[in-house]
C-alpha positions as CSV (number, residue, x, y, z in Angstrom):
1,M,-54.8,104.5,1.0
2,A,-56.7,101.4,1.7
3,T,-54.8,98.6,3.4
4,P,-55.5,94.8,3.3
5,S,-56.6,95.2,7.0
6,S,-59.1,98.0,6.2
7,I,-60.5,96.2,3.2
8,F,-61.0,93.0,5.3
9,T,-62.8,95.1,8.0
10,E,-65.0,96.9,5.4
11,L,-66.0,93.6,3.7
12,V,-66.9,91.9,7.0
13,T,-68.9,94.9,8.4
14,T,-70.5,96.4,5.4
15,T,-71.2,93.6,2.9
16,D,-73.8,92.1,5.1
17,R,-75.9,94.6,7.1
18,S,-78.1,91.9,8.5
19,W,-75.1,89.9,9.9
20,G,-76.3,89.9,13.5
21,R,-79.7,88.6,12.4
22,K,-78.0,85.9,10.2
23,V,-76.1,84.7,13.2
24,T,-79.2,84.7,15.3
25,D,-81.2,82.9,12.6
26,N,-78.5,80.4,12.0
27,V,-78.3,79.7,15.8
28,S,-82.1,79.3,16.2
29,D,-82.6,77.3,12.9
30,H,-79.7,75.0,13.9
31,N,-81.5,73.9,17.1
32,A,-85.0,72.4,17.3
33,L,-85.9,73.9,20.6
34,L,-84.7,77.4,19.6
35,N,-86.5,77.0,16.3
36,R,-89.8,76.3,18.2
37,L,-89.2,79.3,20.5
38,K,-88.5,81.5,17.5
39,S,-91.7,80.4,15.7
40,K,-93.8,81.2,18.8
41,G,-92.2,84.6,19.4
42,K,-90.4,83.4,22.5
43,I,-87.1,85.0,21.6
44,K,-87.4,88.3,23.5
45,T,-85.3,91.4,23.5
46,L,-84.8,93.7,26.6
47,S,-83.1,97.0,26.8
48,G,-81.4,96.6,30.1
49,G,-81.8,95.9,33.8
50,T,-79.4,94.4,36.4
51,E,-81.0,91.0,35.9
52,I,-83.6,89.4,33.6
53,T,-86.8,89.4,35.7
54,E,-90.2,88.0,35.2
55,P,-93.3,88.2,37.5
56,L,-94.5,84.8,38.7
57,S,-97.9,83.9,40.2
58,Y,-97.2,81.1,42.7
59,A,-100.4,80.8,44.8
60,E,-104.2,81.3,44.5
61,N,-106.0,84.4,45.9
62,E,-107.0,83.4,49.4
63,T,-110.1,85.7,49.5
64,Y,-112.1,83.4,47.3
65,Q,-115.1,82.7,49.6
66,R,-118.6,81.2,49.3
67,F,-120.9,83.2,51.5
68,S,-124.5,84.0,52.4
69,G,-126.2,87.1,53.5
70,Y,-124.3,89.0,56.2
71,D,-121.4,86.6,56.5
72,S,-118.1,88.4,57.2
73,L,-115.9,88.5,54.1
74,N,-112.2,87.8,53.9
75,T,-110.5,91.0,52.7
76,Q,-107.0,90.1,53.9
77,P,-104.3,90.7,51.3
78,S,-103.1,87.6,49.5
79,D,-99.4,87.0,48.8
80,V,-99.6,85.5,45.3
81,L,-96.8,87.1,43.3
82,T,-93.1,86.8,43.3
83,T,-90.3,87.4,40.7
84,V,-87.9,85.0,39.0
85,K,-84.5,86.5,38.3
86,Y,-81.9,85.3,35.9
87,P,-78.4,86.7,35.4
88,W,-77.2,88.2,32.2
89,Q,-74.7,85.9,30.6
90,Q,-72.3,87.0,27.8
91,I,-70.8,85.4,24.8
92,A,-68.1,86.8,22.5
93,L,-67.2,85.5,19.0
94,H,-64.4,87.0,16.9
95,V,-63.8,87.1,13.1
96,T,-60.0,87.3,12.8
97,A,-57.3,87.4,10.2
98,S,-53.5,87.6,10.6
99,G,-51.5,90.2,8.8
100,R,-49.9,87.4,6.7
101,E,-53.3,86.2,5.6
102,L,-54.4,89.7,4.7
103,R,-51.3,90.4,2.6
104,L,-51.5,87.1,0.9
105,N,-55.2,87.8,0.0
106,A,-54.8,91.4,-0.9
107,G,-56.6,91.0,-4.2
108,K,-60.3,91.8,-4.2
109,A,-61.4,88.3,-5.2
110,Q,-59.1,86.6,-2.7
111,M,-60.2,89.0,0.1
112,I,-63.9,88.3,-0.6
113,N,-63.2,84.5,-0.4
114,L,-61.3,85.0,2.9
115,V,-64.1,87.0,4.4
116,K,-66.7,84.5,3.2
117,A,-64.8,81.6,4.8
118,R,-64.4,83.5,8.1
119,K,-68.0,84.4,8.3
120,E,-69.2,80.8,7.5
121,N,-66.9,79.5,10.2
122,A,-68.3,82.0,12.7
123,L,-71.9,80.9,11.8
124,R,-71.1,77.3,12.4
125,T,-69.3,77.9,15.6
126,A,-72.1,80.1,17.0
127,A,-74.7,77.5,16.0
128,N,-72.8,74.5,17.4
129,Q,-71.6,76.0,20.7
130,F,-74.9,77.7,21.5
131,S,-76.8,74.5,20.9
132,I,-74.6,72.9,23.5
133,D,-75.3,75.7,25.9
134,V,-79.1,75.4,25.4
135,Y,-79.2,71.8,26.7
136,S,-76.5,72.2,29.3
137,D,-76.7,72.3,33.1
138,G,-75.2,75.8,33.1
139,S,-72.2,74.7,35.2
140,L,-69.5,76.1,32.9
141,T,-68.3,79.6,33.8
142,N,-70.7,82.3,32.5
143,Q,-72.8,79.7,30.7
144,I,-76.6,80.3,30.2
145,N,-79.2,78.1,31.9
146,G,-79.8,75.1,29.7
147,L,-82.6,72.6,29.8
148,S,-80.6,70.3,32.1
149,N,-80.5,73.2,34.6
150,L,-84.1,74.3,34.2
151,I,-85.5,70.7,34.2
152,Q,-83.6,68.6,36.7
153,T,-83.8,64.8,37.4
154,N,-84.8,65.4,41.0
155,G,-87.1,68.2,40.3
156,E,-85.2,70.6,42.5
157,G,-82.3,73.0,42.2
158,T,-82.2,76.8,42.5
159,V,-83.5,78.2,39.3
160,G,-84.4,81.9,38.7
161,G,-83.3,82.6,42.2
162,I,-86.0,80.3,43.8
163,D,-84.9,77.1,45.6
164,A,-87.3,74.3,44.7
165,A,-86.3,72.3,47.8
166,T,-87.9,75.1,49.9
167,W,-90.6,76.2,47.5
168,T,-92.2,73.0,46.2
169,F,-94.4,74.9,43.7
170,W,-91.2,75.5,41.7
171,K,-90.3,71.8,41.3
172,N,-90.3,70.3,37.8
173,K,-91.8,66.9,37.2
174,Y,-89.5,63.9,36.7
175,K,-89.6,60.1,36.3
176,E,-86.9,57.5,36.1
177,M,-87.5,54.8,33.5
178,T,-88.9,51.4,34.7
179,G,-86.2,48.7,34.7
180,T,-82.5,49.0,34.2
181,N,-80.7,50.5,31.2
182,L,-83.7,50.0,28.8
183,A,-82.4,52.4,26.3
184,A,-79.2,50.5,25.7
185,T,-81.0,47.5,24.2
186,P,-84.0,48.8,22.1
187,N,-86.7,46.2,21.5
188,A,-90.5,46.1,21.3
189,T,-90.9,45.2,25.0
190,N,-88.7,48.0,26.2
191,A,-90.4,50.4,23.8
192,A,-93.8,49.5,25.3
193,S,-92.4,50.1,28.8
194,L,-91.0,53.5,27.7
195,K,-94.3,54.5,26.2
196,A,-96.0,53.6,29.5
197,D,-93.5,55.8,31.4
198,M,-94.0,58.6,29.0
199,G,-97.8,58.4,29.6
200,G,-97.4,58.7,33.3
201,L,-95.2,61.8,33.1
202,W,-97.4,63.3,30.4
203,L,-100.5,63.2,32.5
204,S,-98.7,64.9,35.4
205,L,-97.8,67.8,33.0
206,N,-101.3,68.4,31.8
207,R,-103.2,71.4,33.3
208,G,-106.3,72.1,31.3
209,A,-105.2,73.2,27.8
210,D,-101.6,73.4,29.1
211,K,-99.5,70.5,28.0
212,P,-96.0,69.8,26.6
213,D,-95.7,70.7,22.9
214,M,-92.2,69.3,22.4
215,I,-90.3,66.3,23.7
216,V,-86.5,66.6,23.1
217,A,-84.8,63.2,23.3
218,T,-81.3,61.9,23.4
219,H,-80.1,59.4,20.8
220,D,-81.0,56.1,22.5
221,M,-84.3,57.4,23.9
222,Y,-85.4,58.6,20.5
223,T,-84.3,55.3,18.9
224,L,-86.3,53.3,21.6
225,Y,-89.4,55.4,21.1
226,E,-89.1,55.1,17.3
227,T,-88.9,51.3,17.5
228,G,-92.5,51.2,18.6
229,E,-93.8,54.1,16.4
230,Q,-92.5,53.3,12.9
231,Q,-96.0,53.2,11.5
232,L,-96.8,56.7,12.9
233,Q,-93.9,58.6,11.3
234,R,-96.3,60.0,8.7
235,Y,-97.6,62.2,11.6
236,A,-94.3,64.1,11.9
237,N,-94.4,67.9,12.1
238,A,-94.1,69.0,8.5
239,D,-92.5,72.4,9.5
240,L,-89.9,70.8,11.6
241,A,-89.1,68.2,9.0
242,K,-88.8,70.9,6.4
243,A,-86.3,72.7,8.7
244,G,-84.2,69.5,8.8
245,F,-85.2,68.2,12.3
246,T,-86.0,64.5,12.7
247,N,-89.3,64.1,14.6
248,I,-92.3,62.0,15.2
249,K,-95.4,62.6,17.3
250,Y,-96.4,61.6,20.8
251,K,-100.0,62.7,21.4
252,S,-100.0,66.4,20.5
253,A,-96.2,66.9,21.1
254,D,-93.4,66.7,18.6
255,V,-90.7,64.2,19.6
256,I,-87.3,65.6,18.5
257,F,-83.9,64.0,18.4
258,D,-81.0,66.4,19.2
259,D,-77.6,65.0,19.9
260,N,-76.7,68.1,21.9
261,T,-78.9,66.8,24.7
262,N,-76.1,64.3,25.6
263,F,-73.7,67.1,26.4
264,A,-71.4,66.3,29.4
265,T,-73.5,63.3,30.5
266,T,-74.1,59.6,29.6
267,D,-77.6,59.7,31.0
268,E,-80.4,59.2,28.5
269,K,-83.2,61.7,28.8
270,M,-86.5,62.9,27.3
271,Y,-87.3,66.5,28.2
272,F,-91.1,67.2,28.1
273,V,-91.1,70.9,27.4
274,N,-94.0,73.4,27.5
275,T,-92.5,76.2,25.5
276,D,-95.3,78.6,26.5
277,Y,-93.3,79.1,29.7
278,L,-89.8,79.2,28.2
279,C,-88.1,82.0,26.4
280,L,-84.6,83.0,25.2
281,T,-84.1,86.6,26.4
282,Q,-81.3,88.7,24.9
283,H,-80.1,92.3,25.2
284,K,-81.0,94.6,22.3
285,E,-77.4,95.9,22.1
286,A,-75.9,92.4,22.1
287,Q,-77.7,90.1,19.6
288,W,-74.6,88.7,18.0
289,T,-73.8,92.4,17.4
290,M,-70.6,93.5,15.8
291,D,-68.2,95.9,17.5
292,K,-65.5,98.0,15.9
293,D,-62.5,96.2,14.6
294,K,-59.5,96.0,16.9
295,T,-55.8,95.6,16.3
296,P,-54.0,93.7,19.1
297,I,-50.9,95.6,20.4
298,N,-48.8,92.4,20.4
299,Q,-50.0,90.7,17.2
300,D,-50.0,91.3,13.5
301,A,-53.7,90.8,13.1
302,V,-57.2,92.3,12.9
303,V,-60.0,91.2,15.2
304,I,-63.7,92.0,14.7
305,P,-65.7,91.1,17.8
306,M,-69.4,90.0,18.1
307,Y,-71.3,90.0,21.3
308,W,-74.4,88.2,22.6
309,M,-75.9,88.8,26.1
310,G,-78.9,87.1,27.6
311,N,-80.2,83.8,29.1
312,M,-82.8,81.1,28.9
313,V,-85.8,81.9,31.1
314,C,-88.4,79.6,32.6
315,T,-91.5,81.0,34.3
316,Q,-93.3,77.7,35.1
317,R,-91.2,74.7,36.1
318,S,-94.1,72.6,37.4
319,L,-95.3,72.1,33.7
320,Q,-91.8,71.0,32.6
321,G,-90.6,67.4,33.0
322,V,-87.9,64.9,32.3
323,L,-87.9,61.1,31.8
324,F,-84.5,59.7,32.3
325,D,-82.6,56.4,32.4
326,A,-79.6,56.9,34.7
327,A,-78.4,53.3,34.5
């Protein structure tokens, strides 16, 4: 005989076979940076490994040589490759219902409404919390590397197992805004100063065809930039605007406002991101994947877990930058 608990479990796990994808899509579509990574195929899936590893070229081949006739040639091996390593981080999310709720909603219509409400809440929670993680410094226990960790205001830090203080090729670019607390009092003069600072950082991040394709700004930074660019808003990225993300252009990059960039800090920032060298890597068995329902031994309830496992990965920090106003 079916019980309210078994009906709840069946509705949660069988009425939506693409539930894991829905959570993933909702998370990526809720966040402008993840939306860009998704559109570029930069959300990757791996089947295992003790760490997330990516090969990294950090130096040129030293045997490049101009020569004539019988000159001796340099055939010495060149140490040009290393590996960046990122730990697997895990997230759990649970769809729950107490025995009381299940019995009060034992009718089919009531149970469907209960399941719908619980699923919608789980979607919102995953989207909101993961967006915080994506921009964080990764300092919370078991938190993924966010942009504030991958792109630091002194260019250094140990990222992917490489200490940028020792290995300078691994430093990201950075620039503090000219003046003091410009973002707190937006005006045309300050907007012009901001644009000049953006230009200096932008040029340092250009390498041939490689350049930032997205600039993710905190509230005041975006407002300050927008002050001087009102007439250019018609050049906003149509796909991002359609997805609900406020954006305008700076050169070839989309300037995005995302309030999650202010997480755990009062500093104002603009992250200059080259998403060709960023990806969100996840485990194929834990992509907001549902596990079997569980019944706690000391509670009158049913719990249906979902698990995610992965990390944010950067393979080229020198082409990432941050403009910040620390005042």
